[in-house]
FIBA-882058 format. One record per residue: y, x, z negated of N, C-alpha, C in turn; residue in three letters. Coordinates in steps of 0.02 Angstrom, whole numbers, padded with zeros to 5 digits, always signed. Last residue first. Example, Ala and Ser with C-alpha at 12.3 -4.5 7.8 and 13.67 -1.06 7.14 Angstrom:
-00112+00642-00354-00053+00684-00357+00002+00645-00394ser
-00284+00660-00390-00225+00615-00390-00165+00660-00390ala
END
This chain:
+07643-04278-04951+07702-04241-04974+07755-04235-04920unk
+07541-04336-04884+07578-04377-04931+07642-04344-04955unk
+07491-04227-04815+07522-04282-04778+07564-04326-04823unk
+07437-04158-04922+07492-04128-04885+07528-04182-04844unk
+07332-04243-04958+07387-04230-05006+07448-04202-04970unk
+07254-04232-04842+07280-04297-04862+07339-04288-04910unk
+07222-04097-04846+07259-04123-04789+07291-04190-04806unk
+07148-04091-04963+07211-04054-04959+07254-04079-04902unk
+07037-04164-04925+07081-04192-04977+07148-04156-04976unk
+06977-04075-04837+07009-04135-04810+07055-04168-04861unk
+07023-03911-04907+06978-03968-04896+07014-04025-04861unk
+07053-03742-04855+07076-03805-04884+07030-03862-04863unk
+06926-03612-04877+06981-03647-04844+06999-03712-04878unk
+06893-03468-04966+06879-03539-04960+06938-03574-04929unk
+06936-03340-04944+06866-03351-04965+06846-03423-04957unk
+07031-03280-04811+07025-03330-04863+06951-03342-04880unk
+07031-03196-04705+07067-03173-04764+07060-03221-04823unk
+06975-03255-04598+06933-03208-04634+06966-03183-04698unk
+07002-03426-04566+07032-03361-04581+06984-03317-04621unk
+06953-03550-04553+06932-03502-04502+06958-03432-04516unk
+07011-03628-04645+06939-03620-04650+06912-03568-04601unk
+07143-03634-04606+07127-03597-04667+07052-03585-04675unk
+07139-03717-04496+07148-03646-04484+07132-03605-04546unk
+07135-03843-04552+07073-03817-04521+07078-03742-04509unk
+07269-03855-04590+07216-03854-04641+07152-03824-04613unk
+07333-03854-04464+07351-03805-04515+07295-03798-04567unk
+07279-03965-04401+07269-03898-04372+07283-03844-04424unk
+07326-04066-04487+07254-04056-04478+07240-03987-04450unk
+07466-04051-04470+07435-04044-04536+07361-04029-04529unk
+07482-04080-04332+07500-04014-04359+07466-04001-04426unk
+07443-04213-04326+07406-04163-04288+07419-04093-04316unk
+07545-04270-04403+07475-04275-04425+07432-04222-04391unk
+07652-04243-04319+07650-04212-04385+07579-04214-04414unk
+07624-04321-04209+07630-04249-04200+07626-04212-04266unk
+07629-04449-04264+07564-04423-04241+07567-04347-04232unk
+07726-04467-04415+07720-04461-04342+07654-04430-04322unk
+07718-04579-04540+07696-04511-04524+07685-04507-04448unk
+07846-04670-04616+07799-04667-04559+07783-04595-04543unk
+07852-04702-04787+07879-04663-04732+07826-04657-04677unk
+07797-04760-04896+07804-04802-04837+07836-04765-04778unk
+07804-04669-04998+07738-04683-04969+07742-04724-04906unk
+07939-04676-05033+07914-04616-04999+07847-04630-04965unk
+07939-04801-05097+07982-04789-05039+07957-04729-04998unk
+07853-04778-05203+07835-04827-05152+07875-04816-05089unk
+07928-04685-05276+07863-04665-05248+07841-04713-05193unk
+08037-04765-05313+08048-04707-05271+07983-04684-05238unk
+07974-04859-05395+08007-04881-05334+08018-04823-05286unk
+07929-04774-05498+07881-04812-05459+07912-04835-05393unk
+08051-04728-05549+08004-04680-05519+07953-04716-05475unk
+08105-04851-05596+08140-04811-05546+08093-04763-05511unk
+08011-04892-05692+08024-04934-05634+08058-04894-05578unk
+08014-04787-05788+07953-04804-05752+07968-04842-05687unk
+08171-04702-05756+08123-04734-05800+08062-04752-05758unk
+08307-04581-05758+08260-04626-05726+08217-04659-05779unk
+08375-04486-05823+08412-04519-05768+08367-04568-05731unk
+08393-04421-05984+08350-04458-05937+08392-04494-05886unk
+08473-04262-06006+08468-04334-06017+08422-04365-05965unk
+08505-04112-06090+08466-04144-06036+08456-04218-06054unk
+08571-04034-06184+08606-04090-06153+08570-04124-06096unk
+08501-03942-06253+08537-03918-06194+08573-03974-06157unk
+08438-04018-06347+08490-03972-06370+08531-03945-06312unk
+08343-04081-06265+08397-04120-06296+08455-04076-06318unk
+08256-03975-06229+08295-04010-06178+08354-04048-06209unk
+08273-03831-06337+08244-03896-06322+08286-03930-06269unk
+08232-03662-06383+08275-03712-06351+08237-03776-06338unk
+08185-03603-06542+08163-03618-06474+08209-03671-06444unk
+08318-03515-06632+08260-03560-06625+08242-03570-06552unk
+08429-03437-06617+08371-03407-06650+08309-03451-06643unk
+08541-03407-06495+08501-03462-06523+08437-03433-06552unk
+08604-03308-06430+08624-03318-06500+08584-03373-06533unk
+08547-03313-06300+08540-03253-06341+08556-03263-06414unk
+08562-03416-06210+08514-03426-06265+08509-03367-06313unk
+08666-03380-06122+08658-03450-06143+08615-03456-06206unk
+08653-03244-06099+08717-03270-06123+08710-03341-06151unk
+08522-03240-06051+08538-03206-06115+08603-03233-06143unk
+08540-03312-05932+08491-03334-05982+08508-03305-06050unk
+08632-03235-05863+08651-03303-05883+08603-03329-05937unk
+08555-03120-05840+08617-03115-05878+08638-03184-05905unk
+08457-03175-05759+08438-03153-05826+08499-03143-05871unk
+08530-03200-05644+08501-03256-05681+08483-03236-05752unk
+08559-03069-05605+08614-03115-05621+08588-03174-05662unk
+08429-03021-05580+08472-02989-05630+08527-03036-05653unk
+08312-03160-05566+08352-03106-05539+08396-03076-05595unk
+08162-03192-05665+08228-03209-05636+08262-03148-05607unk
+07990-03176-05612+08044-03158-05656+08111-03176-05624unk
+07909-03323-05538+07923-03251-05545+07978-03240-05597unk
+07782-03429-05517+07845-03424-05553+07858-03351-05569unk
+07702-03500-05386+07710-03435-05420+07780-03432-05451unk
+07618-03651-05386+07683-03619-05380+07684-03554-05419unk
+07515-03748-05300+07512-03694-05347+07574-03652-05336unk
+07511-03924-05271+07545-03860-05265+07520-03811-05319unk
+07413-04021-05294+07450-04022-05231+07483-03954-05219unk
+07254-03996-05364+07326-03984-05368+07357-03986-05299unk
+07121-04006-05342+07155-04067-05365+07231-04058-05367unk
+07072-03884-05313+07081-03929-05257+07117-03993-05277unk
+07049-03828-05436+07108-03806-05399+07124-03854-05342unk
+06926-03886-05463+06985-03908-05500+07049-03887-05465unk
+06840-03826-05373+06840-03899-05378+06902-03925-05414unk
+06856-03690-05399+06885-03718-05339+06890-03794-05342unk
+06895-03664-05575+06849-03669-05518+06884-03702-05459unk
+07007-03553-05655+06994-03622-05634+06947-03622-05575unk
+06946-03427-05764+06978-03446-05701+06959-03517-05680unk
+06972-03412-05925+06920-03442-05883+06953-03465-05819unk
+07001-03278-06041+07024-03329-05994+06965-03351-05951unk
+06978-03167-06123+06979-03234-06152+07006-03288-06107unk
+07073-03054-06030+07029-03063-06087+07035-03135-06113unk
+07172-03049-05939+07104-03051-05912+07052-03061-05967unk
+07341-03096-05906+07286-03088-05953+07218-03092-05918unk
+07420-03127-05794+07416-03058-05819+07355-03048-05862unk
+07437-03258-05758+07393-03217-05716+07382-03147-05743unk
+07434-03399-05854+07460-03331-05855+07414-03287-05814unk
+07474-03568-05811+07426-03515-05826+07460-03448-05818unk
+07500-03744-05828+07525-03676-05825+07469-03628-05839unk
+07515-03904-05748+07476-03855-05785+07508-03786-05778unk
+07556-04063-05749+07589-03999-05736+07553-03948-05779unk
+07497-04213-05687+07480-04154-05727+07521-04095-05703unk
+07537-04383-05698+07548-04320-05664+07532-04263-05712unk
+07537-04556-05675+07507-04499-05710+07511-04436-05668unk
+07590-04675-05632+07629-04615-05620+07599-04553-05652unk
+07502-04770-05678+07505-04758-05606+07542-04693-05590unk
+07412-04718-05826+07471-04745-05793+07472-04726-05718unk
+07232-04741-05821+07291-04704-05841+07351-04733-05805unk
+07100-04850-05875+07150-04828-05826+07206-04789-05859unk
+06940-04814-05923+07005-04832-05951+07059-04806-05903unk
+06772-04863-05912+06830-04833-05879+06895-04860-05908unk
+06633-04827-06011+06687-04875-05997+06747-04838-05968unk
+06543-04730-06049+06526-04774-05994+06578-04825-05975unk
+06610-04658-06149+06550-04697-06166+06535-04750-06113unk
+06749-04656-06052+06725-04641-06119+06667-04687-06135unk
+06840-04599-05918+06779-04635-05937+06754-04610-06004unk
+07001-04625-05856+06959-04586-05902+06899-04629-05921unk
+07099-04609-05707+07063-04648-05756+07021-04601-05798unk
+07143-04553-05585+07189-04581-05634+07155-04631-05681unk
+07064-04485-05498+07059-04558-05498+07106-04593-05546unk
+07104-04348-05512+07087-04377-05448+07092-04453-05447unk
+07134-04325-05647+07180-04303-05595+07166-04337-05528unk
+07022-04381-05713+07089-04406-05726+07138-04387-05671unk
+06917-04302-05668+06919-04373-05651+06989-04401-05660unk
+06962-04173-05721+06948-04186-05651+06954-04259-05632unk
+06977-04144-05855+07036-04165-05818+07021-04190-05748unk
+06857-04097-05895+06877-04162-05922+06939-04189-05886unk
+06846-03969-05849+06818-04022-05807+06838-04091-05832unk
+06894-03895-05956+06935-03901-05896+06912-03959-05853unk
+06781-03903-06037+06842-03938-06058+06889-03946-05999unk
+06693-03825-05963+06674-03893-05984+06735-03934-06003unk
+06758-03699-05948+06752-03746-05891+06734-03817-05912unk
+06863-03662-06095+06802-03658-06054+06799-03711-06000unk
+07036-03611-06085+06984-03654-06113+06923-03653-06068unk
+07138-03546-06024+07114-03518-06087+07059-03560-06119unk
+07196-03602-05914+07141-03556-05902+07117-03521-05966unk
+07305-03676-05956+07243-03712-05941+07184-03665-05932unk
+07431-03665-06024+07381-03611-06023+07311-03639-06011unk
+07455-03837-06048+07482-03770-06059+07425-03719-06064unk
+07482-03967-05964+07420-03932-05982+07437-03858-05988unk
+07577-04102-05988+07584-04029-05983+07520-03997-06009unk
+07581-04254-05907+07543-04212-05953+07555-04138-05938unk
+07663-04401-05897+07667-04332-05873+07634-04288-05926unk
+07614-04519-05958+07637-04518-05888+07636-04448-05859unk
+07457-04526-06050+07530-04521-06045+07549-04522-05971unk
+07325-04485-06113+07351-04552-06099+07427-04550-06103unk
+07293-04362-06158+07295-04370-06085+07323-04439-06066unk
+07280-04359-06295+07346-04345-06267+07351-04354-06192unk
+07167-04500-06323+07186-04430-06326+07254-04419-06293unk
+07148-04649-06417+07170-04616-06356+07186-04543-06369unk
+07012-04716-06488+07069-04674-06505+07089-04635-06444unk
+06937-04870-06500+06956-04817-06455+07018-04781-06480unk
+06819-04911-06621+06889-04916-06601+06906-04856-06557unk
+06676-05007-06653+06703-04945-06629+06775-04957-06604unk
+06655-05100-06807+06661-05095-06734+06688-05026-06717unk
+06669-05138-06938+06601-05126-06912+06601-05126-06835unk
+06788-05143-06999+06775-05196-06951+06704-05192-06923unk
+06775-05035-07086+06804-05097-07111+06787-05156-07065unk
+06729-04928-07014+06684-04957-07064+06710-05023-07091unk
+06738-04895-06850+06780-04921-06904+06736-04957-06954unk
+06697-04755-06757+06671-04814-06791+06716-04832-06850unk
+06785-04710-06611+06770-04697-06681+06748-04761-06715unk
+06780-04643-06456+06768-04706-06491+06745-04690-06562unk
+06912-04528-06407+06843-04545-06424+06841-04615-06455unk
+07003-04415-06298+06998-04462-06353+06925-04479-06366unk
+07027-04314-06203+07017-04383-06182+07024-04434-06238unk
+07048-04196-06278+07091-04214-06222+07088-04289-06208unk
+06951-04186-06371+07019-04172-06394+07070-04191-06340unk
+06836-04204-06298+06860-04260-06339+06930-04250-06364unk
+06817-04075-06244+06838-04131-06201+06866-04190-06240unk
+06892-03951-06357+06836-03991-06333+06861-04048-06289unk
+06945-03785-06382+06964-03854-06365+06904-03890-06335unk
+06927-03652-06408+06886-03700-06447+06904-03773-06433unk
+07018-03582-06327+06946-03574-06316+06903-03625-06353unk
+07150-03699-06281+07124-03643-06320+07049-03638-06309unk
+07295-03774-06220+07225-03759-06208+07205-03695-06245unk
+07392-03892-06282+07388-03819-06283+07315-03800-06277unk
+07457-04028-06203+07394-04001-06230+07398-03925-06225unk
+07573-04160-06212+07561-04088-06204+07495-04069-06237unk
+07658-04295-06131+07606-04269-06174+07594-04195-06161unk
+07781-04419-06115+07763-04349-06106+07709-04330-06156unk
+07832-04558-06024+07794-04535-06083+07767-04465-06069unk
+07993-04536-05943+07922-04555-05945+07890-04530-06009unk
+08120-04497-05905+08113-04554-05950+08042-04579-05954unk
+08151-04386-05830+08117-04443-05797+08113-04505-05840unk
+08200-04281-05902+08246-04314-05855+08216-04378-05826unk
+08090-04236-05973+08144-04269-06009+08192-04306-05963unk
+08013-04173-05876+07989-04236-05905+08045-04273-05940unk
+08093-04060-05857+08079-04104-05801+08057-04173-05827unk
+08085-04000-05983+08150-04025-05959+08140-04075-05901unk
+07949-03966-05985+07977-04010-06037+08043-04041-06013unk
+07940-03878-05878+07902-03941-05876+07929-03991-05927unk
+08023-03776-05927+08041-03811-05866+08005-03878-05862unk
+07948-03733-06037+08014-03763-06048+08037-03802-05986unk
+07837-03677-05971+07829-03734-06016+07895-03770-06026unk
+07901-03575-05897+07857-03624-05864+07851-03687-05907unk
+07985-03469-05933+08008-03538-05942+07965-03589-05906unk
+07933-03343-05938+07971-03361-05878+07988-03436-05876unk
+07847-03299-06037+07919-03294-06048+07961-03312-05989unk
+07711-03225-05945+07739-03260-06004+07814-03249-06009unk
+07703-03245-05764+07698-03206-05826+07729-03244-05884unk
+07628-03390-05684+07677-03337-05691+07670-03301-05757unk
+07600-03541-05605+07570-03477-05625+07624-03424-05628unk
+07578-03710-05614+07629-03657-05618+07596-03594-05644unk
+07517-03837-05519+07496-03781-05561+07549-03727-05557unk
+07536-04013-05508+07564-03946-05495+07535-03896-05545unk
+07488-04162-05417+07489-04121-05478+07510-04049-05459unk
+07561-04313-05344+07518-04254-05346+07525-04217-05412unk
+07639-04418-05294+07586-04431-05342+07535-04374-05343unk
+07751-04391-05224+07689-04397-05185+07628-04410-05229unk
+07846-04379-05322+07853-04434-05275+07790-04445-05234unk
+07795-04263-05388+07808-04325-05424+07808-04385-05376unk
+07795-04166-05287+07731-04188-05317+07740-04254-05354unk
+07932-04154-05267+07889-04176-05212+07823-04203-05240unk
+07972-04105-05393+07998-04168-05367+07953-04197-05313unk
+07904-03983-05399+07890-04035-05449+07914-04103-05425unk
+07965-03916-05294+07894-03930-05291+07875-03985-05341unk
+08096-03906-05346+08083-03943-05284+08010-03962-05278unk
+08074-03824-05456+08095-03893-05468+08083-03935-05405unk
+08046-03705-05388+07994-03736-05429+08011-03809-05443unk
+08169-03678-05330+08112-03693-05287+08056-03726-05326unk
+08250-03653-05444+08264-03709-05399+08205-03728-05356unk
+08251-03558-05545+08190-03598-05535+08201-03658-05490unk
+08405-03549-05638+08364-03534-05579+08307-03583-05571unk
+08389-03596-05803+08427-03554-05757+08382-03536-05698unk
+08382-03750-05881+08343-03698-05848+08386-03661-05797unk
+08479-03841-05926+08439-03802-05974+08405-03742-05943unk
+08544-03898-05822+08581-03891-05885+08545-03844-05933unk
+08451-03915-05723+08493-03855-05720+08535-03845-05782unk
+08402-04041-05750+08360-03983-05765+08401-03920-05768unk
+08512-04117-05703+08493-04119-05773+08450-04059-05793unk
+08512-04087-05565+08570-04072-05607+08553-04070-05681unk
+08386-04136-05524+08402-04065-05518+08460-04046-05565unk
+08407-04273-05547+08356-04237-05585+08369-04162-05583unk
+08506-04300-05452+08521-04309-05524+08471-04271-05567unk
+08434-04277-05334+08492-04236-05350+08510-04240-05424unk
+08340-04379-05341+08317-04310-05342+08375-04263-05361unk
+08427-04489-05327+08388-04480-05389+08365-04408-05395unk
+08471-04469-05196+08519-04466-05251+08484-04456-05318unk
+08351-04489-05128+08383-04424-05124+08434-04415-05181unk
+08331-04624-05157+08281-04575-05180+08312-04505-05180unk
+08440-04676-05090+08435-04685-05162+08386-04635-05193unk
+08407-04650-04961+08463-04614-04988+08465-04620-05064unk
+08309-04738-04928+08287-04672-04949+08345-04630-04976unk
+08295-04900-04955+08348-04851-04945+08326-04784-04973unk
+08211-05023-04873+08203-04970-04922+08253-04915-04907unk
+08233-05107-04766+08242-05134-04833+08234-05082-04888unk
+08106-05050-04656+08170-05081-04667+08174-05110-04737unk
+08010-04906-04704+08016-04973-04678+08085-05002-04695unk
+08093-04744-04691+08041-04790-04713+08052-04858-04683unk
+08113-04598-04592+08139-04658-04622+08082-04704-04641unk
+08056-04497-04525+08102-04479-04579+08133-04540-04613unk
+07983-04541-04424+07946-04505-04476+07990-04486-04534unk
+08073-04593-04336+08033-04640-04374+07992-04607-04428unk
+08128-04479-04275+08166-04512-04327+08124-04561-04367unk
+08002-04349-04258+08045-04402-04234+08076-04441-04291unk
+07998-04181-04281+07980-04243-04315+08027-04298-04291unk
+07927-04055-04189+07986-04096-04197+07966-04163-04227unk
+07810-03951-04280+07828-03998-04228+07894-04032-04243unk
+07813-03779-04306+07817-03844-04339+07843-03894-04288unk
+07701-03686-04202+07768-03703-04224+07769-03771-04257unk
+07560-03599-04252+07582-03661-04222+07652-03677-04248unk
+07465-03477-04247+07537-03481-04254+07561-03543-04218unk
+07313-03491-04339+07350-03499-04278+07424-03504-04293unk
+07238-03364-04440+07269-03430-04433+07309-03433-04369unk
END
């Protein structure tokens, strides 16, 4: 890869169109961080990636060993947003219909009735996504890219703020199905969630050591600091930020360099460049 210094970003690349106050977006991000920190010790960098993906309308894959609060972090993050939250525990016997839903025949009305699956939500936690076969994993592809679900030839839109936070365990090798490149390309970030530091682990044990049950965001005092309208307005403000030509040039050079590296089996796609520009 080429060693290209990060370009100087002119002021117009850091401000949006007149009438939109990005300081409000920054204040919202700060409030979300504070709420998540009530329950989750550390993981500041992971929260930053989740925030960026939320505002850029991207998806995040969290990879780390078991017991590192990947699922709990996603739950707390969703709780602060005031959005509809859905969770799917991926297993080897999970079928696409279990995710998307299905048209069921109603004998009383003699008509088919659409039963929505758990994917019809604002923020979807796809827990242990690499434990289900590729056929079921592929059910997420259209939803992640186009924010819609097709059932029996009919397209059903998902919420504009639809976001997938997926988790996977890199340690297990039995009974897992590695995500194909086509699906990995749908994620804006893949975040490595590591073990906490010694000091952080002391705080975790002190905070949760006497709690015999599983912690919950509500029990930790996590409160919603946003709603659909607030998140939508923040996303629009971020999308109107002017992208400087020098920054566009840097992004394209960076992405193209991944395709030329002998250390990488597969380089980043043009879609990755577009997602990076949006972030």
